[in-house]
C-alpha positions as CSV (number, residue, x, y, z in Angstrom):
1,M,0.1,0.1,0.4
2,S,2.8,2.3,0.7
3,S,3.7,2.8,-3.4
4,L,-0.4,3.0,-4.3
5,H,0.4,7.0,-4.9
6,D,3.5,6.2,-7.0
7,A,1.0,4.0,-9.4
8,T,-1.7,7.2,-10.2
9,E,0.3,9.3,-11.9
10,G,-1.5,10.3,-15.4
11,L,-4.5,9.6,-13.7
12,T,-6.4,12.5,-15.4
13,A,-5.1,11.9,-18.7
14,S,-6.9,8.6,-18.6
15,A,-10.1,8.0,-20.6
16,D,-12.0,8.2,-17.3
17,P,-10.5,10.2,-14.7
18,E,-13.8,10.6,-12.6
19,G,-13.5,6.5,-12.5
20,A,-9.8,6.5,-11.6
21,L,-10.1,8.6,-8.9
22,G,-13.1,7.3,-7.7
23,R,-11.3,4.0,-7.4
24,L,-8.5,5.8,-5.4
25,A,-10.9,7.1,-3.2
26,R,-12.7,4.0,-2.1
27,V,-9.1,2.0,-1.3
28,L,-7.8,5.2,0.5
29,T,-11.2,5.3,2.4
30,G,-12.2,1.9,2.6
31,D,-15.9,2.6,1.8
32,A,-17.2,0.9,-1.6
33,R,-19.8,3.8,-2.1
34,V,-17.6,6.7,-2.5
35,S,-17.3,8.4,-6.2
36,V,-15.5,11.3,-7.4
37,T,-16.8,13.9,-9.5
38,F,-15.4,17.9,-10.8
39,G,-17.1,21.0,-10.0
40,A,-16.2,24.3,-8.9
41,G,-15.0,25.7,-5.9
42,E,-13.0,23.8,-3.2
43,P,-12.7,19.9,-2.7
44,R,-15.8,18.9,-0.5
45,V,-17.8,16.2,0.2
46,E,-21.4,15.8,-0.8
47,G,-22.8,12.7,1.0
48,E,-21.1,9.6,-0.8
49,R,-19.3,11.7,-3.3
50,F,-15.7,13.6,-3.1
51,V,-16.2,16.7,-5.3
52,L,-13.0,17.7,-6.6
53,P,-11.7,21.3,-8.2
54,A,-12.6,21.1,-12.1
55,R,-9.3,24.0,-12.2
56,L,-7.1,21.4,-11.2
57,A,-8.3,18.8,-13.8
58,S,-8.1,21.0,-16.5
59,D,-4.5,21.4,-16.1
60,G,-2.1,18.4,-16.1
61,A,0.5,20.1,-14.3
62,N,-1.8,20.6,-11.2
63,E,-2.5,16.6,-11.0
64,A,-0.1,16.4,-7.8
65,A,-2.3,18.9,-6.1
66,L,-6.1,17.2,-7.7
67,L,-4.1,13.8,-5.7
68,G,-3.6,15.8,-2.7
69,A,-7.2,17.2,-2.7
70,L,-8.9,13.9,-3.0
71,D,-6.1,12.5,-0.3
72,L,-7.5,15.3,2.0
73,L,-11.4,14.6,1.5
74,A,-10.6,10.9,1.9
75,A,-8.5,11.7,5.3
76,R,-11.4,13.9,6.7
77,R,-13.5,11.0,5.9
78,R,-11.7,8.1,7.6
79,Y,-10.3,10.2,10.2
80,S,-12.6,13.2,11.3
81,E,-15.9,12.3,13.6
82,T,-17.9,15.3,12.1
83,P,-18.1,16.8,8.5
84,R,-19.6,19.9,10.3
85,L,-16.7,21.9,10.8
86,D,-16.3,23.6,7.2
87,T,-20.1,24.9,7.2
88,P,-21.3,28.5,6.7
89,Q,-23.0,28.5,10.3
90,A,-19.2,27.6,11.3
91,G,-17.5,31.0,9.6
92,V,-13.6,31.4,10.2
93,T,-13.9,29.1,13.6
94,G,-14.8,26.3,11.4
95,R,-12.6,27.2,8.7
96,I,-9.7,27.6,11.3
97,A,-10.7,24.2,13.2
98,Q,-11.2,22.6,9.2
99,A,-7.6,23.6,9.2
100,I,-6.3,22.3,12.3
101,E,-8.1,19.0,11.0
102,D,-6.5,19.0,7.7
103,R,-3.2,19.1,9.4
104,R,-4.3,16.2,11.6
105,V,-5.9,13.5,9.3
106,L,-3.6,14.0,6.4
107,A,-0.7,12.9,9.1
108,Q,-2.5,10.1,9.9
109,L,-3.3,9.1,6.2
110,A,0.3,9.2,5.3
111,R,1.3,6.8,8.2
112,T,-0.5,4.8,6.0
113,F,-0.1,5.8,2.7
114,P,3.2,7.6,2.7
115,G,2.7,9.0,-0.9
116,A,0.1,11.0,0.4
117,R,2.8,13.5,2.3
118,R,4.1,14.5,-1.1
119,Y,0.5,14.9,-2.8
120,A,-0.7,16.9,0.6
121,Q,2.8,19.1,-0.2
122,S,1.6,20.1,-3.6
123,L,-2.0,21.0,-2.5
124,R,-0.6,23.1,0.1
125,A,1.4,24.8,-2.8
126,Q,-1.1,25.5,-5.4
127,R,-3.7,27.4,-2.4
128,S,-0.4,29.2,-1.1
129,E,-0.1,30.6,-5.1
130,D,-4.1,31.0,-5.5
131,I,-3.7,33.2,-2.0
132,A,-1.0,34.9,-3.2
133,R,-2.4,35.8,-6.7
134,R,-5.4,37.3,-4.2
135,W,-3.8,38.7,-1.6
136,P,-3.9,42.2,-3.2
137,K,-8.3,41.8,-3.0
138,L,-8.5,39.7,0.1
139,A,-10.7,42.0,3.2
140,W,-8.4,41.3,6.3
141,R,-10.5,39.2,8.0
142,E,-9.7,36.4,5.2
143,R,-5.4,37.7,5.1
144,L,-5.7,36.9,9.2
145,A,-7.9,33.7,8.7
146,W,-5.1,32.4,5.9
147,A,-2.2,33.7,8.5
148,I,-3.5,31.8,10.9
149,E,-4.1,28.7,8.6
150,R,-0.5,28.7,6.9
151,T,1.3,29.2,11.0
152,L,-0.7,25.8,11.9
153,W,0.9,24.1,8.8
154,D,4.7,25.4,9.8
155,E,4.7,27.5,6.4
156,A,6.9,30.6,5.6
157,P,4.9,33.7,5.1
158,G,4.8,34.9,1.4
159,V,6.2,37.6,0.1
160,L,3.3,40.2,0.7
161,E,2.6,38.7,4.3
162,R,6.4,39.5,5.6
163,D,5.3,43.3,4.9
164,A,2.5,42.8,7.2
165,A,3.9,44.0,10.6
166,A,0.3,44.1,12.3
167,L,-0.6,40.6,10.9
168,A,2.8,39.3,12.6
169,A,2.3,41.3,15.9
170,A,-1.3,39.6,15.9
171,L,0.4,35.6,15.1
172,R,2.7,36.6,18.3
173,A,0.0,37.1,20.5
174,I,-1.9,33.9,19.7
175,D,1.4,31.5,20.0
176,V,0.0,29.4,22.9
177,P,-3.4,28.3,21.7
178,L,-1.6,27.8,18.1
179,G,1.0,25.4,19.8
180,A,-2.2,23.4,21.1
181,A,-3.9,23.2,18.0
182,R,-0.5,21.5,16.4
183,A,-1.1,19.1,19.5
184,S,-4.7,18.2,18.8
185,L,-4.9,14.5,18.6
186,S,-9.1,13.9,17.5
187,T,-11.8,16.5,16.2
188,R,-13.3,17.5,19.5
189,A,-9.5,19.0,20.3
190,S,-9.5,20.7,16.6
191,L,-12.8,22.4,17.4
192,R,-11.7,23.6,21.3
193,A,-8.4,24.7,19.7
194,A,-9.9,26.3,16.8
195,T,-12.5,28.4,19.4
196,E,-9.4,29.2,21.7
197,I,-7.6,30.9,18.8
198,V,-10.7,33.1,17.8
199,A,-11.1,34.3,21.5
200,A,-7.6,35.1,21.8
201,V,-7.5,36.9,18.2
202,R,-11.0,38.6,19.7
203,S,-9.6,39.7,22.7
204,L,-6.4,41.8,21.0
205,A,-9.3,44.3,20.3
206,S,-9.9,44.9,23.9
207,R,-6.5,45.7,24.7
208,G,-6.5,48.8,22.7
209,A,-6.8,47.9,19.2
210,N,-10.5,50.1,19.4
211,N,-8.6,53.0,21.0
212,M,-7.3,53.3,17.6
213,M,-10.4,53.5,16.0
214,Q,-11.8,55.7,18.1
215,T,-9.4,58.7,17.3
216,A,-9.0,57.7,13.5
217,G,-10.6,60.2,11.2
218,P,-10.7,59.0,7.3
219,V,-7.8,61.1,6.6
220,E,-5.3,59.3,9.1
221,G,-7.4,55.7,9.7
222,L,-8.4,54.9,6.0
223,D,-4.9,53.5,4.9
224,D,-3.2,53.0,8.5
225,E,-2.3,49.1,8.5
226,A,-3.3,49.1,12.6
227,T,-6.6,50.3,12.3
228,R,-7.7,48.0,9.8
229,L,-6.2,45.4,11.3
230,A,-8.2,46.3,14.8
231,Q,-11.4,46.4,12.8
232,A,-10.5,42.8,11.4
233,L,-10.1,41.8,14.8
234,D,-13.4,43.1,16.0
235,E,-15.0,41.2,13.6
236,F,-12.7,37.9,13.5
237,G,-15.4,35.4,14.7
238,A,-18.1,37.3,15.9
239,Q,-21.3,35.6,14.0
240,D,-19.7,32.0,14.0
241,E,-22.0,29.3,15.0
242,V,-20.0,25.9,15.5
243,E,-22.0,22.6,16.3
244,P,-19.5,20.1,17.6
245,P,-19.6,16.5,17.1
246,G,-22.8,15.5,19.1
247,G,-23.6,18.5,20.5
248,T,-25.6,21.8,19.7
249,A,-24.9,24.7,17.7
250,Q,-24.5,27.9,19.8
251,S,-25.6,31.1,17.9
252,E,-24.2,34.5,18.5
253,D,-25.8,36.1,15.4
254,A,-29.9,36.0,16.5
255,R,-29.5,39.6,17.0
256,E,-28.6,40.4,13.1
257,R,-31.7,38.1,12.0
258,D,-33.6,41.1,13.2
259,G,-35.4,43.0,10.6
260,G,-34.8,46.3,13.0
261,A,-30.9,46.0,12.9
262,S,-30.7,48.3,10.2
263,A,-30.8,51.5,12.4
264,R,-28.3,50.2,15.4
265,T,-24.9,50.5,15.5
266,S,-24.7,47.7,18.2
267,T,-22.2,45.1,17.1
268,Q,-18.5,46.0,17.1
269,S,-18.2,45.9,13.3
270,D,-20.8,48.4,12.6
271,S,-19.3,50.7,15.6
272,A,-15.9,50.2,13.7
273,A,-16.8,51.5,10.7
274,G,-18.4,54.2,12.0
275,T,-15.7,55.6,13.2
276,A,-14.4,56.6,10.2
277,L,-16.2,59.9,9.7
278,S,-14.9,62.6,10.9
279,E,-15.6,64.9,14.2
280,A,-17.8,67.3,12.1
281,D,-19.8,64.6,10.8
282,A,-20.7,63.5,14.4
283,P,-23.7,65.1,14.8
284,H,-25.1,63.6,11.6
285,A,-24.3,60.4,12.3
286,A,-25.7,60.8,16.1
287,A,-29.2,61.2,14.5
288,D,-29.7,57.6,13.6
289,N,-29.8,56.8,17.4
290,R,-33.5,56.9,16.8
291,S,-35.9,53.6,15.7
292,P,-36.7,53.7,12.1
293,A,-40.3,54.1,13.0
294,Q,-39.0,57.7,14.6
295,M,-37.1,58.9,11.3
296,R,-37.6,58.8,7.6
297,P,-35.3,56.1,5.8
298,R,-32.2,58.1,5.1
299,L,-30.2,57.7,1.8
300,S,-26.5,57.3,1.5
301,I,-25.3,60.4,-0.6
302,P,-22.0,60.5,-2.1
303,L,-19.7,63.6,-2.0
304,T,-19.6,63.7,-5.8
305,T,-19.8,61.0,-8.3
306,A,-17.8,62.6,-10.9
307,F,-15.1,60.0,-10.1
308,D,-17.5,56.9,-10.3
309,V,-16.4,54.1,-13.2
310,V,-18.5,52.0,-15.3
311,T,-16.3,49.5,-17.0
312,D,-18.3,47.5,-19.9
313,L,-16.5,44.0,-20.5
314,T,-19.2,42.5,-22.4
315,G,-17.4,40.4,-25.0
316,R,-13.9,41.3,-23.3
317,G,-13.2,38.2,-21.4
318,D,-10.4,35.1,-22.4
319,A,-12.7,33.3,-24.6
320,T,-10.6,29.8,-23.2
321,A,-11.4,30.7,-20.1
322,W,-15.5,31.2,-21.0
323,R,-15.5,28.3,-23.0
324,K,-14.4,26.3,-19.8
325,L,-16.4,28.2,-17.1
326,R,-19.8,27.5,-19.8
327,A,-18.9,23.9,-19.9
328,L,-18.6,23.7,-16.1
329,A,-22.2,25.7,-15.9
330,R,-24.0,23.5,-18.3
331,A,-22.7,20.5,-16.7
332,E,-24.0,22.0,-13.2
333,T,-27.4,23.4,-14.2
334,G,-28.3,21.4,-17.5
335,A,-31.3,19.3,-16.2
336,L,-32.5,22.4,-14.5
337,K,-32.2,24.1,-18.1
338,A,-34.1,21.3,-19.7
339,H,-36.7,21.5,-17.1
340,L,-37.5,25.2,-17.9
341,E,-37.5,24.8,-21.1
342,R,-40.1,22.5,-21.3
343,V,-42.4,24.3,-18.7
344,L,-42.4,27.5,-21.1
345,K,-43.2,25.6,-24.5
346,A,-45.9,24.4,-22.5
347,D,-47.0,27.7,-21.7
348,E,-46.8,28.9,-25.1
349,L,-48.4,26.1,-27.0
350,T,-51.5,26.8,-24.7
351,H,-51.7,30.6,-25.8
352,W,-53.2,30.8,-29.3
353,K,-56.1,33.4,-30.8
354,R,-58.2,31.2,-32.6
355,E,-60.7,31.8,-35.2
356,Q,-58.4,33.8,-37.5
357,E,-58.8,34.4,-41.3
358,R,-54.9,34.0,-41.6
359,G,-52.3,32.2,-39.7
360,E,-51.4,28.4,-39.5
361,I,-54.5,25.8,-40.3
362,D,-55.9,25.0,-36.6
363,R,-56.6,21.3,-36.6
364,A,-59.4,21.8,-34.0
365,A,-61.4,23.5,-36.5
366,L,-61.1,21.3,-39.9
367,A,-64.1,19.3,-38.8
368,R,-66.2,22.7,-38.9
369,L,-64.6,23.6,-42.4
370,A,-65.7,20.6,-44.1
371,A,-68.8,21.0,-42.4
372,S,-69.7,24.3,-43.3
373,R,-68.9,25.7,-46.6
374,G,-69.0,29.1,-45.4
375,Y,-66.6,28.9,-43.0
376,R,-63.5,31.3,-43.2
377,T,-62.1,31.6,-40.1
378,P,-60.1,28.0,-39.5
379,F,-56.5,29.4,-38.8
380,R,-54.6,30.5,-35.6
381,V,-52.2,32.8,-34.3
382,A,-49.7,31.8,-31.5
383,R,-49.9,34.8,-28.8
384,H,-46.7,36.2,-27.4
385,A,-46.1,34.2,-24.5
386,S,-46.2,36.1,-21.1
387,G,-42.8,34.5,-19.7
388,R,-40.9,35.1,-22.9
389,D,-41.7,39.0,-22.5
390,T,-39.4,39.4,-19.8
391,V,-36.1,41.0,-19.2
392,V,-33.7,39.8,-16.3
393,T,-30.8,41.5,-14.8
394,L,-28.2,39.5,-12.4
395,L,-26.4,42.1,-9.8
396,L,-23.2,40.7,-8.3
397,D,-21.8,42.1,-4.7
398,L,-18.1,41.8,-5.9
399,S,-16.8,42.7,-2.0
400,G,-13.8,41.9,-0.6
401,S,-15.5,39.1,1.4
402,M,-16.7,37.2,-1.7
403,A,-13.1,36.0,-2.7
404,G,-12.3,32.6,-2.7
405,R,-15.3,30.3,-3.1
406,K,-18.0,32.5,-3.1
407,I,-16.5,34.5,-6.3
408,D,-15.7,31.3,-8.0
409,L,-19.7,29.9,-7.3
410,A,-21.0,33.0,-8.2
411,R,-19.1,33.5,-11.7
412,L,-20.5,29.7,-12.1
413,C,-23.8,30.5,-10.8
414,A,-23.9,34.0,-13.2
415,A,-22.6,31.9,-16.5
416,A,-25.3,29.2,-15.8
417,L,-28.1,31.6,-15.9
418,A,-26.8,34.0,-18.6
419,D,-26.5,31.1,-20.8
420,A,-29.5,29.5,-20.6
421,L,-31.5,32.6,-20.9
422,T,-29.4,33.6,-23.7
423,Q,-30.3,30.3,-25.5
424,L,-34.2,30.6,-24.1
425,A,-33.5,33.6,-25.9
426,F,-35.0,36.2,-22.7
427,D,-33.1,39.7,-23.1
428,S,-30.2,39.8,-20.0
429,E,-27.7,41.5,-18.0
430,V,-24.9,40.4,-15.8
431,L,-23.6,43.3,-13.5
432,G,-21.2,43.5,-10.5
433,Y,-20.5,46.4,-8.1
434,S,-17.8,47.1,-5.6
435,S,-16.3,50.6,-4.4
436,I,-12.4,51.4,-3.6
437,E,-10.8,54.7,-2.4
438,A,-10.3,57.3,-5.2
439,P,-7.0,59.4,-4.5
440,E,-9.1,62.1,-6.4
441,M,-11.7,61.8,-4.2
442,R,-10.1,61.8,-1.4
443,T,-8.4,65.3,-2.2
444,L,-11.5,66.7,-2.8
445,Y,-12.6,65.7,0.6
446,E,-9.7,66.9,2.3
447,R,-10.3,70.5,0.6
448,K,-13.8,70.8,1.4
449,R,-12.5,69.7,4.9
450,A,-10.0,72.5,5.2
451,A,-12.7,75.0,3.6
452,S,-15.1,73.9,6.7
453,A,-17.6,72.8,4.2
454,D,-20.7,71.1,5.9
455,L,-20.3,67.6,5.0
456,R,-23.2,66.1,7.0
457,A,-25.6,65.0,4.2
458,Y,-23.3,63.2,3.0
459,N,-22.2,58.9,3.5
460,R,-19.4,58.5,0.6
461,F,-16.5,60.5,1.0
462,V,-13.1,59.2,-0.4
463,E,-14.5,56.0,-2.4
464,R,-15.7,55.9,-5.5
465,L,-17.7,53.2,-7.2
466,D,-16.6,50.4,-9.4
467,L,-19.3,49.4,-11.4
468,R,-18.9,46.4,-14.3
469,V,-21.1,45.4,-17.0
470,F,-20.1,41.8,-17.7
471,K,-23.0,41.3,-20.4
472,R,-25.3,44.0,-21.9
473,F,-28.9,43.2,-22.8
474,D,-28.2,44.1,-26.4
475,S,-25.4,41.6,-26.8
476,R,-25.5,37.5,-26.8
477,D,-22.0,37.1,-26.5
478,L,-21.0,36.1,-22.7
479,S,-17.0,36.0,-22.8
480,G,-16.7,38.9,-20.3
481,L,-18.4,36.5,-17.3
482,A,-15.1,34.9,-17.5
483,A,-13.5,38.1,-16.1
484,I,-15.8,38.5,-12.8
485,E,-13.3,39.0,-10.0
486,C,-13.6,40.5,-5.8
487,G,-13.6,44.6,-5.8
488,N,-13.4,46.0,-1.8
489,E,-16.3,47.3,-0.7
490,N,-20.3,47.0,-1.5
491,P,-22.3,50.0,-1.3
492,D,-25.5,48.2,-2.4
493,G,-28.3,51.0,-2.1
494,E,-26.0,53.3,-4.9
495,A,-25.5,49.8,-7.1
496,L,-29.1,48.6,-6.6
497,A,-30.4,52.0,-7.9
498,W,-28.0,51.8,-10.7
499,A,-29.1,48.5,-11.9
500,A,-32.6,49.2,-11.8
501,G,-32.5,52.2,-13.8
502,R,-30.8,50.2,-16.7
503,L,-33.4,47.9,-16.0
504,A,-36.5,50.4,-16.1
505,Q,-35.1,51.0,-19.5
506,R,-36.0,48.2,-21.2
507,K,-39.2,47.4,-22.7
508,A,-40.9,44.3,-21.2
509,R,-44.0,43.1,-19.7
510,R,-41.9,42.1,-16.8
511,R,-38.5,43.0,-15.3
512,L,-36.5,40.9,-12.7
513,L,-33.3,41.7,-11.1
514,F,-31.6,39.2,-9.0
515,V,-29.1,40.4,-6.4
516,L,-26.5,38.1,-4.9
517,S,-24.8,39.5,-1.9
518,D,-23.2,37.1,1.0
519,G,-23.3,40.3,4.0
520,Y,-24.7,44.0,5.0
521,P,-23.6,46.9,3.0
522,S,-20.3,48.5,3.8
523,T,-17.8,51.3,2.6
524,S,-14.7,52.0,4.8
525,D,-15.7,56.0,5.0
526,G,-19.7,55.3,5.6
527,D,-22.0,54.9,8.7
528,P,-23.6,51.5,8.2
529,A,-26.9,52.4,9.9
530,V,-27.2,55.1,7.3
531,L,-26.3,52.3,4.3
532,R,-28.8,49.8,6.0
533,T,-31.6,52.4,5.9
534,D,-30.3,53.6,2.2
535,L,-30.5,50.2,0.8
536,R,-34.1,49.5,2.5
537,A,-35.2,52.8,0.9
538,R,-33.8,51.8,-2.4
539,V,-35.5,48.0,-2.5
540,Q,-38.9,50.0,-1.8
541,A,-38.4,52.5,-4.7
542,V,-37.3,49.8,-6.8
543,A,-40.8,47.5,-6.1
544,E,-42.5,50.8,-6.3
545,Q,-41.2,50.8,-10.1
546,G,-43.2,47.5,-11.2
547,I,-39.4,45.3,-11.1
548,E,-39.6,42.0,-9.3
549,L,-36.9,42.1,-7.3
550,V,-35.2,39.1,-5.4
551,G,-32.3,38.6,-3.1
552,I,-30.3,35.6,-3.0
553,G,-28.3,35.3,0.2
554,I,-24.3,33.5,0.2
555,L,-23.8,31.7,3.5
556,D,-25.5,34.7,5.0
557,D,-28.9,35.6,6.0
558,A,-28.8,39.9,5.5
559,V,-31.2,39.5,2.3
560,E,-34.2,38.8,4.6
561,A,-33.5,42.1,6.3
562,F,-34.2,44.2,3.4
563,Y,-35.3,41.9,0.1
564,P,-39.4,40.9,0.8
565,N,-38.3,38.3,-1.8
566,A,-35.1,36.5,-0.7
567,V,-33.4,33.3,-0.3
568,V,-30.1,32.1,1.5
569,V,-27.9,29.8,0.2
570,R,-26.8,27.8,3.3
571,K,-24.1,25.2,1.3
572,L,-22.0,27.4,-0.9
573,Y,-22.1,24.7,-3.7
574,E,-25.8,24.7,-4.0
575,L,-25.8,28.6,-5.2
576,P,-26.1,28.0,-8.6
577,A,-29.0,25.6,-8.6
578,T,-30.5,27.2,-6.1
579,A,-30.3,30.4,-8.2
580,F,-31.6,28.5,-11.1
581,A,-34.5,27.5,-9.5
582,T,-35.3,30.3,-8.2
583,L,-35.4,32.4,-11.5
584,S,-37.3,29.2,-13.2
585,R,-39.9,29.3,-10.2
586,L,-40.2,32.9,-11.3
587,L,-39.9,32.5,-15.3
588,A,-42.7,29.7,-15.1
589,A,-45.2,31.9,-12.9
590,R,-47.6,34.4,-14.4
591,P,-47.2,37.8,-13.5
592,H,-49.3,39.7,-10.9
């Protein structure tokens, strides 16, 4: 058995790589029920099926990393007590617990199959390269979680990480719980160690990190590493919910499920973001302490829109990357698309205008034609099916928190929906949004502050909108969807108004707008309470325009607080199918 892995070279080049990998998986796990398939995102277990990243299978150079991913799933199934560590509810605690577990169970697997050690190293190297490539776009919470994971595996920091002195300081402060994590001998111990690590990280905020936030105005604090670390520490693990083996999950985010949370700044992350306002703006921010019933919804008004950018990427994506993405999307949702097509076709065939003097012969009228010499209307004309007179917009949250598996699945979801809509002759558009600090806008803001201008009416001071059009209504070229990538922050309300404005210009009986988001609206320079009341007001305004609006929450139920029609995806790999099923339900239904 020690040479088992040495005999697996060239598996991805075989005629049936999934079958070959499935046989190897059954040997590694000792379970005859296990099968292997390829899909988007990270390695995961779905029942008796191992899902391996398709991006690794498409490149022969990544075969060692692919085998490492297979070994990882086999080790989890063979030696882990529970598969509930890396779940949406578990959050960052579950992610760290999974990293501890992965290190432990792979070491156990390598004792039985020594070749697993080399493939695990290849998988880690591939993951490090991926993180290094996405590092500038990662949120601080994600950077800190990766630094902890990398330290657990005793890996040297990357080039970009070496310049992050605050990250290194945080890691030194939690050295003791990290040592306990390396000594884990069971799933329970891994979960306990992860909980201690997250608690230790969050305790750093109470040792003075928040004090930095209290004095940092927009000029001094937005680019300061310590300030951003303070906010990451404050949010780290705040909403995690982990169910231990045989235990019950302890939920800490119930207050976030309350629809009235938009007018409160009770969470530490909200207060941290809110302190980015200058002292001159404090009276304006304090007015939001009233309840929603006591004040009208306030809009988030930008200091200027002159620096906002709309980038049209329609037809400008990499053609090869798009073909791979389309093939994967069709494999994921092909059956759902076929079902929708049958439903729409059936609906179309039931809508006929009969008793016409011209058109196509109505078979039901043939008997009357033969019996009545003067009968002149044996024809029928097909009516335009109501379901086809529909335009659809898909709006994607491209914030930094979407990095990793979320953006991969969102890209796949957009590809599946847009491809199916195009094939079914629906008019559709795919948009994305984020915001990022603009030096020119900061200069304008500083100039107005120096002139003692009254800035209390504004809630976006130094960030410009970064709006992207991946596929226009008037184009059938979908290659731009391959260019979907993460940005920085997410001012949802303004982006929603922009997308709805474009959609309202289309002439159609029905207009559908889908918003994919993974949390609450956020910017580095705005009051989160204002951003939330702004989003509520924009959602109401869009509905009043007759646009059917659907919010799809990705591992987060924040959409339920803003969108009357909301769907929450609890398991990331279910995102494409859930979004497609929601679209199918709306398209097949008759409009109100």
